[in-house]
N, C-alpha and C positions, 0 to 999 in steps of 0.2 A: 748475543742471546741464543739460547738453544733450549733443549728439553732436559738438560741435566738437573739433578737435584740442587746443585750449587752453581749459579750463574753469576759471573762477576759483571756488574753493571756500572758503566761510567757515563753513558748517554742513554737517557730514558725518554722515549717518545713513541707515538703511535698515530698512524693515519689510516682511516677506514676506507679501504679501496672498494669494498662491496656496497657501501651505503646502507647496509642492513644490520650492522652490529651495534648493539646497545652498550655492551661492556666488553673490554679487552683486558685480559690479565697478563702482566709481565712479572716474572716469566710465566709461560703458559702452564707449567707444572713445577712443583717444588717451590723452593725459596731462592731469592736472588741475593747475592752479596753486593749491597749498594755501597760504592766507594764514597768515603767522606769527600765532599766537594763535587760530587757527580752533577751533571747537567740534566735538568728535567725540563722538557718543552711541552707545554700544554697549549693546544690550538684553540681558536675560537669555537664555541659550542662544545667544549670539552671540560671535564673536571677530572682531576687525578686524586685518588684516595689511597693513602698508605695504610697497609695492614701489617700489624706485628703480633705474632702469636694469635692470629684469628680475630684481632680487634682493630677497628679503624682508629688510627692515632693522629692523622693529619690529612688535610685536604688542600688542594691547590687549584686556583682558577687559571684562566688563559695567561700565557706569558712564558718567559724563560727563567727558571729558578735554579740557583746553585744550592745544593743540599749541604747545609752546615747547621750547627747547633743554634746559630744566631737566628736563622729564619725558620727553624723547627724547634721551638723551645720545648715542646712536649716530648721530643726525642732526646733531650740532653742527658737525662738520667740513663736512658737505655744505651746511648752511645758511650757514655763515660765509664761503663762497667762491662766486663772486667778489664778491658784492654785499653781504656782511655779513648780520647776523642778521635784518634787516627785509625781506629779499627773499623772494618766494614760492618754494615748493618744488614743482618739477614731479615729480609722483609719482602712483601709483594706489593705491587702497585696495580691498582685497578683504574683504567681509563674509562670514564662514562661519557657516552655520546649524548649531549643535551639537545640536539636538534629535534624538530618535530617529525615523527615518523607517520607518513600518510598512507592511506589506502590499505590498511591492515584489514584482513577478512575475519568475519565471524559468521556463524551459522549453526543450525541444528544438524547434528549427525543423524539422529533418529527422530521421527515425528513425535511431537508432544501432544498430549491430550488436551482438548478444549471443549467445554460444554457450551454449545451455541444455543441461545434461547429459541431459535426458530428451526435450526437444522439438526439439533440434538448433539450427541457426543461425536466429535470428529477429531482427526489427527492433523496437525499442521506442521509445515516446514517453514522456516524463516531464515533469511540471510541478509547481510549488509556489510558496511565498512565502517572503520573508525580511525581517528587520528590521536596520537598521544606523544608526550615527551616526558623525560625524567626531570623532576623538580627538586628531589632530595636524594642525591647520589648515595650517601651513606645508608639511608633507610632502604633504598632500592636494592643495594647490594646485599644487605643483611637479610631482607625479607624475601627476596626472590632469587637473586643470583647465588647466594650462599646456600640456601636450602633446596632450591629447585635445580640448580646448575644451569640457569638460563643465561645465555650470552647473546643470542641473536633474535631477530623479530619472529622467526618461525617458531621458536620455542615459546616465546611470550604470547604469540597469537593463540597457540594451542591451549595455554593455561588460562588466559583472560577470556577466551571464547566460552569456557564453562561458566565463568562468572556472569557474562552478558546473557547467556541463554537462561540461566537460573532467574535473573531479574526480569527477563522478558516474560517468562511463564507467570511469575507473580503479577506483573503489570496487566497482562491480558485477562487473567482471572478476575482482577479487581475492577477493571475499567471498561472492557469491551463486552457488549451483550451479544452481538451477532456479526458475522463476517459480512453481511449485506451492507453494513455501515462502514466497512474498513477502508475502501479506496480513498475516501476524502480525509482520512485521519492520519496518513503516514507522517506528515511533518509534525503534527501535534504529538504523536506517539514517540517519534525520534527524540524530540526535545525532552519529553517527560522521562523517557528511559535513560537518557544521558544524565539527567539530574539525579536519578536514583544511583547511578553508577559512580558518580564523582567521589563519593565517600569511600566506596570500595577501592577505587584506584589510588586515592590519596594514602590509604594504609600501606601501599607498596612504594610510596614516594613518587607516584606517577600522576600526571594531569591528563584527564580525558578532554581533548580539545573539541572534538565533534564526533557524533555517532549518527549513522544513517541506516534506516530500514529500507532496503531495496524492494523486498517482497515478502509477503506472508501468504503461502499457498496451501490450499486444502487438497485432498486427494482428487483424482481426475473425475470420479463420479460425483463428488460434491460440487466441483467446479461446473460440471455439466448441468447440475440442478440449478445453480445460480444463473447460468446463462439462459436456461429455459424460462426461468422466472422473469428475467429481464425482457425476453422476447414477448412473453405473454402480456406484459405491461405495455409494450410498444403496440402490439396488435389491438389491444383494447382501446388505447387512445386513438389509433388509426380508424377503428370502426366508428367511434364517436365523431371524429372529424368528418368522415365521409357521410354519415347520417345528417350532420348539420349542413354540409354542402349540398346534399341531395334536396333537403327541404328548401334551401335557398334557391336552387335551380327550378324547383316546381313553382315556387312563388314568383320567380322571374318570368316563367313561361305564362303564368296566369296574367301577369301585367302585360306581356306582349299580345296576348289574346284580346285584351280589352283595347289596346292601342292600335293594333293592325288588323283586327278582324278575326273571326272564328277560324278561318282556314289555316293561318300560320299557327295560332294557338293550338289547334288540333294536331298539326304536324309535330310540334314540339312535344305535345302530350304523348304521342306515339314513340318518339325517339328517347325521351328521358327514361321511361321504365325499362327499355331494352338495355341502356347503358348502365343504369344504376340498380338493376334488379336485385343483386345480392344484398346491397346496403338497404334498399327500400324494404325488402322482405324482413331484414333484421329489425328495422324500425317498426314495421307493421306488427311483428310478433310482440315487441314491447308494448305497443298500443293495445293489442288484444289482451295482454296480461293485466293492464291497468285501467282500460277504458270501460265505462258502464255500457250495458247492452243497448240502451236507447240511442246512443250516438254511433252505433256500428250498423253496417248493412253488409250485404253479400253481392258479389259480382254475379249478374245473371248468366254469364258465360262460363266462368271457371269456379264459381262459388267461393272465391277467396274473400275473407272478411276485410272490409274497407270502411273508412270513416263515412258517415252519412252524407257529408258535404263534399266528398272527393269527386273531382271531375273525370278522373280516369282510374281504371283498375291498375294497381302497381304490379300485378302478376302477369296479366295478359294484354294490358293496354287498351281495353275496351272503353270507349267514351261512355260515361255513366249518365250524362245529362242531355244526350241527344233524344228528343221527344218525338212521339207520333201520336195522332189523335185516336181516342177510343172509338171504335166503330159503332158503339151503342149510344154513348152520350156525348162524344166529341171532346171530352176532357183530355189534356195532354198526358201521355204515358212515357215513362222512361223506356228506352229501347231494351227489349228483352223481357219486359214485364209480361207475365202470363195472365194476370187479372187486373181489371181496372179498379183502383182504390176508391173510385167514386160510386160506380154502379155495380161493381162485382162481376161484370161481364168478362167471359174468357176471351182473350185476344186471339185465340186460335180458332174460334168459332166464327162462322159467317153470320152477318146480320139477318 
């Protein structure tokens, strides 16, 4: 075999040493003069297709074949004229690799536009891998190899990549509303996209075994906005959690005060506001926004708004229910009160 226009062929076989060839033509250029009785060897996972004057005229599966008119009936007429059955046949043989080719790459060369329902118009990049194998050698050669000159996986990756990206654009526009819902849907999207592509691949005599979407990525600034939104959700949940735990801690302190005496309860009352002040303050602001005036009071020391039944000020920690007698009428007064609610006497004046 060689690269001359007329190559005399007695033994015809091919072995893919690279592992990446889909089709191999013998001879590589021009036509070969195939001797009557030549030996054709087709290995497992291969098919051999004879072409005469640009048309597929015979196909052979795995095994060793002696090329005679008896086992190539379709060639009888061609071989018998004008020189009889002993004349060479000028033809080409295409060996097609039928194995499954894995880990073929696909991806967007340029970002594609996508209208996100929450983020607006953004541009996305996507990439992944797919597996395929040839199921109809004659159709594959006529539809891709003959017209596109495709022989190896590199060329077919480049061509099929355009088909995959086109279907991906259609699929995203029809089914995805926002990228915020994307991470949990990769498997679902991969299967759906592969389903849409099976018909496209079958037109070329190919079968798409599997397709995977590895990632769909927005621009850096959009990714940053998504990350910031996620962090805000975590912070809001954390605030709610800490507010709940603070309320539970205050309730527990009140129970300890009843069980062990005022001294320990008072000590815990001073400690809790200091440790939980930021979260208590946030909780108090919520209470101020929604609580009616008659259930709110003010700390006599810092004037911070507190619930009327609070034992301690959440801002400064002042005990709110420590009482002293009114010097005028003897009624109990809350520490820090300026006037007696019973007789109206000023607590700062002497009796």
